Kinemage of the C-alpha trace (Angstrom):
@kinemage 1
@onewidth
@group {chain A} dominant
@subgroup {mainchain}
@vectorlist {calphas} color= white
{ca unk a 1} P 48.984 161.563 95.988
{ca unk a 2} L 47.040 162.117 99.218
{ca unk a 3} L 45.208 165.356 99.932
{ca unk a 4} L 43.557 167.090 102.871
{ca unk a 5} L 39.858 167.874 102.391
{ca unk a 6} L 38.208 170.314 104.793
{ca unk a 7} L 35.023 172.347 105.216
{ca unk a 8} L 35.837 175.917 106.342
{ca unk a 9} L 32.717 175.701 108.502
{ca unk a 10} L 31.355 172.227 109.134
{ca unk a 11} L 27.749 172.065 107.919
{ca unk a 12} L 26.086 168.693 108.518
{ca unk a 13} L 28.347 168.238 111.537
{ca unk a 14} L 26.502 170.997 113.384
{ca unk a 15} L 27.783 174.367 112.107
{ca unk a 16} L 31.226 173.978 113.665
{ca unk a 17} L 33.449 177.042 113.241
{ca unk a 18} L 37.139 176.213 113.755
{ca unk a 19} L 39.460 178.345 115.903
{ca unk a 20} L 40.959 181.161 113.843
{ca unk a 21} L 44.417 179.603 114.020
{ca unk a 22} L 43.333 176.174 112.746
{ca unk a 23} L 42.913 176.605 108.986
{ca unk a 24} L 45.947 178.886 108.461
{ca unk a 25} L 48.072 176.377 110.373
{ca unk a 26} L 46.624 173.486 108.361
{ca unk a 27} L 47.368 175.347 105.124
{ca unk a 28} L 50.939 176.002 106.277
{ca unk a 29} L 51.521 172.347 107.173
{ca unk a 30} L 50.109 171.192 103.807
{ca unk a 31} L 52.332 173.676 101.973
{ca unk a 32} L 55.442 172.605 103.837
{ca unk a 33} L 54.812 168.962 102.996
{ca unk a 34} L 53.583 169.428 99.448
{ca unk a 35} L 50.129 168.041 100.283
{ca unk a 36} L 47.243 169.550 98.267
{ca unk a 37} L 44.624 171.361 100.342
{ca unk a 38} L 41.064 170.858 99.088
{ca unk a 39} L 38.390 173.192 100.485
{ca unk a 40} L 34.728 172.166 100.343
{ca unk a 41} L 32.696 175.357 99.790
{ca unk a 42} L 29.517 173.569 98.713
{ca unk a 43} L 27.546 174.890 101.688
{ca unk a 44} L 29.672 177.870 102.668
{ca unk a 45} L 30.312 179.395 99.259
{ca unk a 46} L 28.760 182.386 97.518
{ca unk a 47} L 28.037 184.681 100.437
{ca unk a 48} L 26.647 182.334 103.063
{ca unk a 49} L 29.242 183.169 105.747
{ca unk a 50} L 29.529 186.884 105.015
{ca unk a 51} L 32.283 186.532 102.404
{ca unk a 52} L 31.988 185.254 98.843
{ca unk a 53} L 33.905 182.169 99.994
{ca unk a 54} L 34.355 181.162 103.625
{ca unk a 55} L 38.066 180.475 103.168
{ca unk a 56} L 38.509 184.248 102.714
{ca unk a 57} L 37.945 184.679 106.466
{ca unk a 58} L 41.291 182.978 107.040
{ca unk a 59} L 43.168 184.074 103.921
{ca unk a 60} L 43.387 180.554 102.470
{ca unk a 61} L 44.602 179.833 98.950
{ca unk a 62} L 43.584 176.189 98.486
{ca unk a 63} L 44.826 173.934 95.703
{ca unk a 64} L 41.253 172.886 94.914
{ca unk a 65} L 37.827 174.245 95.782
{ca unk a 66} L 34.540 172.377 95.426
{ca unk a 67} L 31.428 174.468 94.745
{ca unk a 68} L 27.722 173.718 94.274
{ca unk a 69} L 24.307 174.516 95.808
{ca unk a 70} L 24.122 178.346 95.611
{ca unk a 71} L 26.285 178.275 92.502
{ca unk a 72} L 23.331 177.097 90.415
{ca unk a 73} L 20.877 179.759 91.651
{ca unk a 74} L 18.287 177.079 92.365
{ca unk a 75} L 19.277 174.658 89.613
{ca unk a 76} L 21.697 171.713 90.013
{ca unk a 77} L 25.243 172.755 89.244
{ca unk a 78} L 28.649 171.913 90.662
{ca unk a 79} L 32.146 173.092 89.838
{ca unk a 80} L 35.752 172.626 90.892
{ca unk a 81} L 38.345 175.405 90.830
{ca unk a 82} L 42.020 174.477 90.919
{ca unk a 83} L 45.315 176.258 91.397
{ca unk a 84} L 47.824 176.582 88.585
{ca unk a 85} L 49.853 173.826 90.230
{ca unk a 86} L 46.996 171.372 89.952
{ca unk a 87} L 46.027 172.616 86.498
{ca unk a 88} L 49.549 172.012 85.218
{ca unk a 89} L 49.361 168.415 86.462
{ca unk a 90} L 46.130 167.658 84.577
{ca unk a 91} L 46.114 166.354 81.038
{ca unk a 92} L 43.296 167.187 78.637
{ca unk a 93} L 40.317 164.913 79.267
{ca unk a 94} L 41.366 163.823 82.759
{ca unk a 95} L 38.705 165.962 84.437
{ca unk a 96} L 35.206 165.371 83.110
{ca unk a 97} L 31.659 165.056 84.465
{ca unk a 98} L 28.509 163.711 82.857
{ca unk a 99} L 26.338 166.800 83.286
{ca unk a 100} L 28.907 169.577 83.058
{ca unk a 101} L 28.310 172.868 81.225
{ca unk a 102} L 24.537 172.557 80.848
{ca unk a 103} L 23.752 175.862 79.082
{ca unk a 104} L 20.447 176.538 80.877
{ca unk a 105} L 21.902 175.911 84.319
{ca unk a 106} L 25.027 177.933 83.510
{ca unk a 107} L 22.835 180.858 82.421
{ca unk a 108} L 20.936 180.687 85.727
{ca unk a 109} L 24.216 180.529 87.617
{ca unk a 110} L 25.590 183.581 85.814
{ca unk a 111} L 22.409 185.551 86.559
{ca unk a 112} L 22.524 184.562 90.216
{ca unk a 113} L 26.166 185.543 90.595
{ca unk a 114} L 25.460 188.926 89.000
{ca unk a 115} L 22.759 189.626 91.598
{ca unk a 116} L 25.039 188.446 94.423
{ca unk a 117} L 27.769 190.867 93.371
{ca unk a 118} L 25.483 193.720 92.322
{ca unk a 119} L 23.488 193.751 95.566
{ca unk a 120} L 26.474 192.751 97.726
{ca unk a 121} L 24.419 190.047 99.381
{ca unk a 122} L 27.454 188.642 101.182
{ca unk a 123} L 27.736 191.935 103.048
{ca unk a 124} L 24.074 191.734 104.023
{ca unk a 125} L 24.705 188.180 105.247
{ca unk a 126} L 27.529 189.478 107.430
{ca unk a 127} L 25.371 192.250 108.919
{ca unk a 128} L 22.257 190.191 109.526
{ca unk a 129} L 24.285 187.230 110.730
{ca unk a 130} L 26.072 189.378 113.317
{ca unk a 131} L 22.721 190.651 114.568
{ca unk a 132} L 21.153 187.184 114.726
{ca unk a 133} L 24.144 185.623 116.469
{ca unk a 134} L 24.124 188.371 119.107
{ca unk a 135} L 20.365 188.051 119.638
{ca unk a 136} L 20.429 184.249 119.776
{ca unk a 137} L 23.309 184.250 122.262
{ca unk a 138} L 21.191 186.417 124.553
{ca unk a 139} L 18.690 183.538 124.695
{ca unk a 140} L 21.277 181.412 126.506
{ca unk a 141} L 20.794 183.685 129.524
{ca unk a 142} L 17.030 183.207 129.739
{ca unk a 143} L 16.353 179.752 128.265
{ca unk a 144} L 18.351 176.923 129.892
{ca unk a 145} L 17.806 174.614 126.919
{ca unk a 146} L 19.699 176.930 124.564
{ca unk a 147} L 23.284 175.716 124.510
{ca unk a 148} L 26.172 176.939 122.393
{ca unk a 149} L 25.306 179.428 119.637
{ca unk a 150} L 27.884 179.685 116.864
{ca unk a 151} L 28.351 180.494 113.216
{ca unk a 152} L 29.549 182.944 110.596
{ca unk a 153} L 27.295 185.175 108.568
{ca unk a 154} L 23.969 183.480 107.927
{ca unk a 155} L 25.282 180.004 108.704
{ca unk a 156} L 24.218 179.633 112.329
{ca unk a 157} L 23.965 176.684 114.691
{ca unk a 158} L 22.066 176.589 117.997
{ca unk a 159} L 22.679 173.630 120.282
{ca unk a 160} L 19.627 172.267 122.103
{ca unk a 161} L 20.438 170.754 125.486
{ca unk a 162} L 18.697 169.566 128.605
{ca unk a 163} L 18.219 172.226 131.267
{ca unk a 164} L 20.908 172.369 133.913
{ca unk a 165} L 23.605 170.727 131.825
{ca unk a 166} L 25.134 170.220 128.413
{ca unk a 167} L 23.557 166.882 127.531
{ca unk a 168} L 22.253 166.970 123.931
{ca unk a 169} L 18.483 166.862 123.497
{ca unk a 170} L 17.704 165.648 119.951
{ca unk a 171} L 14.023 165.109 120.769
{ca unk a 172} L 13.571 168.719 121.837
{ca unk a 173} L 15.511 169.918 118.793
{ca unk a 174} L 13.153 168.009 116.486
{ca unk a 175} L 10.101 169.389 118.332
{ca unk a 176} L 11.393 172.950 117.961
{ca unk a 177} L 12.034 172.358 114.271
{ca unk a 178} L 8.395 171.268 113.840
{ca unk a 179} L 7.170 174.185 115.959
{ca unk a 180} L 9.068 176.637 113.771
{ca unk a 181} L 7.579 175.071 110.672
{ca unk a 182} L 4.100 175.676 112.055
{ca unk a 183} L 5.117 179.302 112.528
{ca unk a 184} L 6.227 179.550 108.900
{ca unk a 185} L 9.986 179.091 109.337
{ca unk a 186} L 12.038 176.260 107.870
{ca unk a 187} L 15.134 175.300 109.852
{ca unk a 188} L 17.243 172.157 109.836
{ca unk a 189} L 18.602 169.848 112.518
{ca unk a 190} L 22.098 168.390 112.378
{ca unk a 191} L 25.197 167.666 114.364
{ca unk a 192} L 26.697 164.448 115.685
{ca unk a 193} L 23.883 164.084 118.225
{ca unk a 194} L 21.146 165.607 116.023
{ca unk a 195} L 20.608 168.413 118.523
{ca unk a 196} L 21.847 171.452 116.574
{ca unk a 197} L 19.308 173.766 114.952
{ca unk a 198} L 20.698 174.856 111.587
{ca unk a 199} L 19.572 178.394 110.809
{ca unk a 200} L 20.480 179.438 107.264
{ca unk a 201} L 18.026 182.054 105.961
{ca unk a 202} L 18.135 183.595 102.477
{ca unk a 203} L 20.926 186.110 101.926
{ca unk a 204} L 18.322 188.783 101.105
{ca unk a 205} L 16.816 188.692 104.615
{ca unk a 206} L 16.212 192.142 106.112
{ca unk a 207} L 16.580 193.247 109.716
{ca unk a 208} L 12.854 193.178 110.458
{ca unk a 209} L 12.543 189.584 109.261
{ca unk a 210} L 15.670 188.613 111.193
{ca unk a 211} L 14.188 190.092 114.379
{ca unk a 212} L 10.901 188.257 113.874
{ca unk a 213} L 12.667 184.952 113.252
{ca unk a 214} L 14.718 185.219 116.453
{ca unk a 215} L 11.581 186.067 118.413
{ca unk a 216} L 9.758 183.113 116.838
{ca unk a 217} L 12.587 180.784 117.850
{ca unk a 218} L 12.486 182.086 121.424
{ca unk a 219} L 8.746 181.488 121.563
{ca unk a 220} L 9.161 178.005 120.095
{ca unk a 221} L 11.701 177.135 122.798
{ca unk a 222} L 9.438 178.412 125.566
{ca unk a 223} L 6.393 176.628 124.172
{ca unk a 224} L 8.153 173.290 123.765
{ca unk a 225} L 10.039 173.489 127.072
{ca unk a 226} L 7.395 174.927 129.350
{ca unk a 227} L 4.203 173.843 127.628
{ca unk a 228} L 5.248 170.189 127.481
{ca unk a 229} L 7.267 170.076 130.654
{ca unk a 230} L 10.494 169.232 128.899
{ca unk a 231} L 13.475 169.026 131.265
């Protein structure tokens, strides 16, 4: 049987957040046609977007959910959760992985999840993410090379474009990434045209650190654009 696989927020593709009507409509269409909906929460899961799972933003109840990265609390671990419908269709032994249920990694995962829930880190991600998105969007008014700013929680994308238009500028994006590294900040670059700065700080970030990071990014833009005469 075919299935639909979707990221609630596209990660490597450039932090693309779908319209609010998209995922509920997709879920409805899959349900009407009996097509399983598989949600990839590898990057978005465990608090990153301001909810424990990103699909909660749209009230999704997927048939399958893929999880990894943050699940292992720094150690390699992946998991798949399935609905009762899928579980009923599986026979014993049909789902198996080579490195599943490693006791050390599972212990680390359990400890990490306890801290996530105890300290409500997903709520901190929502608060700090809202602040950072607002602050970064203000840069679009003063720095022409800052394009679209989007995201949910602490999963934020900043498009880097040429001044006076919307043409992607991957070279400038890479230079800003290196500039931020010199300042002590690690950010990624992604997107179809490799011009989207991927800003995904730790969920424990506080407001002071968030403010400093936004200011550092603004200074990096100005330095790379003005100091090197970038268009």
